[in-house]
N, C-alpha and C positions, 0 to 999 in steps of 0.2 A: 503495499500498499504505500502510497504518495506521503501520505502523514507521517508515515515511521523513517524515511529518510533520513531528516536531520536529526533526531536521538541518535541514529546510529553514527552517522557522520563526528558526531559530536564525541559517539565514548572511541574513535576512531583514531580523534586527533589525540583527547584523552592518553589512549595507548602510546600514544609519538612520543608524548611529552613523558610520561613515566619510563619509557626505555631509555629515551636521551637523557633523564637527571638521572645523578648520583643520589639512590635515596636509601634511607636506613627507616624501618619501622619506627613510628609512633602511635602507642597507644592510650587513650585518656588514662588506662589503669582503675575501671569502674565494672559494674555488673555489666551483663549484655543489654540491657532495656538502656542502659544510658550510655554506652561504649560511642565515642567518634574520633574520626579520622583525624590529627592533627597536626601543622607541617610550622615551621620557621620556630622547632623546641631548641634549645639548645642540645649541641650534638646531632639534633634530628630532622636535618632541613625538610625533608618532604614524607608526608606519611600520606600512606594509601595502601585501601586492601578493599579486596575482591570477595564477594561472598554465592555462593553456589548452594542453592538449596533445591534438594528432591524433597515433594511434597507429595501424600497421597490422601485422597481424604474419601471417609466416607459415611453413607448419610442414611439413617433408614427412618421411616416414620410410616405413621396412618393417616389416612386419609377419609374420613368421618363424612356424613353428608345430612343437616336437616331435612324430616320428612314428616309433615303435617297430613296426615291422614283421618280419618273416622274420628273426626275431633279432639286428635292427641298428637305432640308434638316429640316424634322419636328422634333418635341419635341415630342412626345406619352407618355401621362402619363396610366402607365400599373397598378401598384399596391398601395395598400396602407398596410405600415409596421406596425404593432404592435410588443412590446416586454411587457410582465412583468415578472418581477424578486422579488427573495424575498430571502434576505440571514442575516445572522448574525456574526456577527463578535467577535470575542473573542480577546480579548490583553493584555500583561500583561507588564508594565509596574516597571523596578527595579531600585530603586536608586543604583549607584556604590558606588559612590562617591559623594560630594556637588555640585551639578547642576548638575552631569552627570545619565544618565540613559543608563541600556539596555533593548530592546522593543521586545517583541515575538507575533506576531498576528496570527491567521489563521482564514480564512473566511470557512462558511459552506454554501452554496448554498444550498439554498431548492428546488426553482425551477430557471428557466432560459427559459420560453416559450416564441417563436414567433407565427404570426400567418402573411400570407399575402391572401388578399382578391383583385380582380378585383377592380379599383379605379371605381370614377362613369364613368357613361356613356359606360365605358371597359367590355366586355361581352367575350365568348368564340370564336365568330363570328367574332370579328375583332381586337383582339389582337393581335399584333406582333412577340406574345411567341409562339402563334401556327399556325405563318406562316413565315416558314423557309424551303425554299427549298436546302439551301448552308447545308455544315457541316463543323464540327470543323476542316479538313484537310484544308477548303477551295476551296474546287473540283466548278469547271465552273458552274453556276448554270443558268438554262434558263431562269426563269422570276425570276429578283429580286424583293424583296419586297413580294413575294406573295411564294405560295407551302404551304404541309401542316406537316412540320417536327416541333416537340413540343420540344422545349427548356426544358419544367419539366410541371409539371401538378400541376394547381391553384385549377378548381375545383368547383364547386356550392358553397361549402361552406368552399372555401378556404384550404392553404397547411398551415401545421401544423409543429413545430420543437419543441422538448422537451430535454433540459440539466437538470443538477445539479452535485454537491456530492462536496467531500471536496475541496477546492479550494487551490493555493500555500501558502504554509507557508512565511512569514517575519519577519526576526532577524533586529534589531537597535541599533544603539547606539546616541544619542544625548547628546548634550553638549552646557549648557547657561554660554556663554560667560560671559555677564552679566546679572546681577540678581538686580531689579530696588526695590524688593521685599529690600535687603539687602543693595543698594549704590539706593537712587531717585536721584542722581543727572546723573544718565546714565539711557536706557532706559534697555529693559528684549531683548539680544540676543542671539538667538537657532541655531545652527547649528545640522543640523542632517544627518545621514547617512545610507538605509536601503538596504538591498538585499532579494530580493523575490526568494527563490528556485523552483524550477521546482516540485514541488511534488506532481501536481492536475494529473489525468491519461490523458494519449494522446486524446487530441480532435480528431476525424474522421471523417471529413463533409459527408464521401460517404455512410458510414452508417445510415439509416434509426433510427429513435426516434420513441417512444409512449410515453404516462405520463405514462406508467409500468416499460417502459424498458426508460429509461434519458441515452442519450449521456454524455460523460463526457465533461469538460472543459477545460482541462491544453492544453496549447501551446508547453509547454515544452520551456518555454524562460525563463534565467536568466534576473532578471532585478535588476539594480543598480541605487539608486534614490539618490541625491542630493539638498538638501533641506536647507534653510536657512530662518527666518523669524523677525521681530524686531515687541517690542510692545512697550505705553508708556503709563501710567498713567497720564492725565493731568487734574487738579483739584480734585475731586474725581468724576466725573460723567463718564468721555468721556477716553477710553483708545483704539485709534487709532494703526492699526498693516494692515502693509504687508509681505508679504511672496513671495520668488519664489522656482521654483522648475525645476528640469532636471531628466529624467527617461532614463536610457541606455540599451536598452536590448542587450542581447547576447545570440543567439542561441544554446541549450546543445546539445546532441547526439542523444536525442531520439525524435526529431521533426518530424511531418509527410512531405511528400512530394506527392505532385498531383503523381510522378512518380510509389509512394509507388500501384497504382494500374492506370499505362496505359494502357490505352483504346483510340484506332480511333475515338471514341464516344463522348469524351471531352477533346483531345489536338490534336494539329495542326499535331506534328510530336512523337506520342508514343516510336517511336522508335529512335526517340533522346535522350532518358531518360538514362543516365550514358555514353554518348559518347562524345566524342572532350570536348568542352567545357560545357556541362551541366551536371555536377556531381550532386547530390544528393543535395550538400551545395549549388550547383547556381540551382536548382531545388524547393526549401523547402518552409519553410515560412522565410520571411523577416521582421520582428518586425519592427513595427512602434517606433523612437522616440517623446518623449511627454516631453513640455514645458509648465508651470503653470505662472502664474500669480496672486496670491492672495492680494486683501487689505479690508478693512473694518472699521468697527468701533466697539469696547462693551459699550454699554451705562450702565452704574450702576445704576439701577432701585432702589435698596434696598442694604443696606448692613449694618452687623453689626461684624464686625471682631472679637469680644470677644467670641460671640457664633457660629462661623465660621457659618453664615447667610447670603444669597446673593441671587439679582436677579436681572439678568443680561438679556439684549436685544442684541443681536449680528444682526448685517445688514452688509453682507458682497455683494463684487463681484468677480468675476473668469475670466478671461481670457485664454484658450489654446490651444495652435498651436501642430498638429499632421504631421507627415511627411509620406509620402508614402510610399509603404511597401505591401507585401503580405504576406495575414494573414486571418483571419477569420472575415467574415465582412457579412451583410446583406443579402446576395445573397448566400451564402456560402454554406446554409444546403439546398437549391432549385436547388441550380448548383452540388451539391454534390464534392466543392472542395476547395482550397484556391483560393484565386482570387488580384486582384492587385488593391489597394485604391490609390486615388492621395490623396494628402493630404488636410488637411481643418481645419476652425478653429472651436472654440466653446466660446462661450462667455454668461453666465448665472449670476443669482441671487439669494443670500440667505439670508432668518429671522431665525433665532434662539433664541430660548431662554432657560438659564442656571438658576436652580435653585437648592438650597442649602439650607437645613432647618439642619442639623449637621454636625459635624466635617468630618463623616465617609461616607456620603452619597450625591451625588450629579446626578439631571437626567437633559439631556440635551433631547431639542427639534430641529431638523433642518426640513425645508423646503425650495425646490432650484426649479428652471428654468432655462434649457439651450437652445439654440438654437443651433445649429451646422451648418456650412455652406456645400453649395451644393459641392459634390463629387464621383466623378467617381466611379463606384463599382467593374467595368472591364475594364481597362487600360492597359494590361500587352504589354511589350516590345513584337515587333515581333519577334528579334533576334540579334545578333553580328554576323560583318563584320569578318568572321575566314578566310581566304584567304586574308583581306588584299587589297582588291581593291577600298574601300570605299564606299561599297553599299553592304547591303543586298540581296542577289542571293534569291527570295524563288521558281527559278524556278529549276537554272543550279546546285545550292549548297546546298542543301537540308539540310546540316546539319548545316548549320547557322540558321535556324527556331528553337528558343524556342519553346521545346515543351509543355509549361504552354501554349503557346497562341491558342486562340480559334479564328478563321474567322469569329464563327458568333454572336461573343459580343464583342470582345477585338479591332476590326478594325473600324475609323473614320467613323462612318454613320449607327455603330451598339450598340453602347457602353451603359451599365446600368448606371443612376445617381439618388446618391440619393439626396430628395430635401423637402424643407418645415420640417425637422427634431426638433421636439423637446424632451428633454429629464427632466421630473416630476419627483423629489425625493423627498422621506419622510424618516428622519432618528431620530430613539429614543435612547439614550444612557445611561445608571444608569453605575455609577462609585462607585465603593466600595473602598474605603481607607484604609491603615492598615499603 
């Protein structure tokens, strides 16, 4: 892609500078969360390191659905959801000045495979996914809770989705305001700003994918990340730390909108696309805000500072809040469109091992598990009060209906919900310092 050429050329120039310079490794001497490349130090004119991170993610959860029939609202278990993802992150950290670094990150997603199968005791004969007599426009239905209209196909062997490719490039600056290595009366305090550019190809959930023809992964969203972290070595064994971060999303010009494929079979009012209040910006992706709190402790099991040797055990916990928004979620590929997610929380724990046997090479391995709270996967707002009478008139004022709304899955009593979701992650990082 053309947008990725500039970052690639930038990295090549950095490589030329690195080879041409006489370089000595310069580490901020802090917990990994607050580590920053540093240059122009005494006896250390230039600091730089590369992180090569191999990442495996396993995600499993249950998709349930509200089902209102015979005067009662039931919670029906429909699908089991699986995600298997493999990626490689290449990150360059360059010391610009004392405790100030420039960071460039390039993610390569080798596979992002999803699979859906019917839950236990759910079959094609009793699933609500195959029993919809209504349509997306909300046409009156003679047998609510019945019919033979299918939202999507699952099949005996399950439904699948395959995505991958070059991800969004990240550029950032980090600064260690205080560095305990230089002043042991103070902790190491890091401030970081990162910009993730929408360089990946646009994700279109309405396009079918195969293992041979993988779909794109780019949501075309600018993301501004602000973070800070503090660590403090206590005696010779413990280094506790805490970090806070927030990601602000901004939609780019080439985002995907469900109105790009406006059809009555998938939208309440396809004809409303681009009309009245329903501009492309209003009907397109509405990315979610993310905030994270991280806390933990590095246990230094072994250290020979004069030989740059150490073994560290890293115990970490984290909590994340993700706001509501319209985007690509666990049902988007099945429904063929962006869906509106309710907000949710994620709580997790991680254990890691850091090993360094020489000055220029370090290996890190982390394993984590996280639980994501329940959330609605289909909770689009029905519309807007355009005429100002205080109500949304779905009969007398059809322009007030949100074209993204789908009467089959967005109204109360028909919504899908994600439950019992666990995410396992394994990361192995090789760090090369110069």
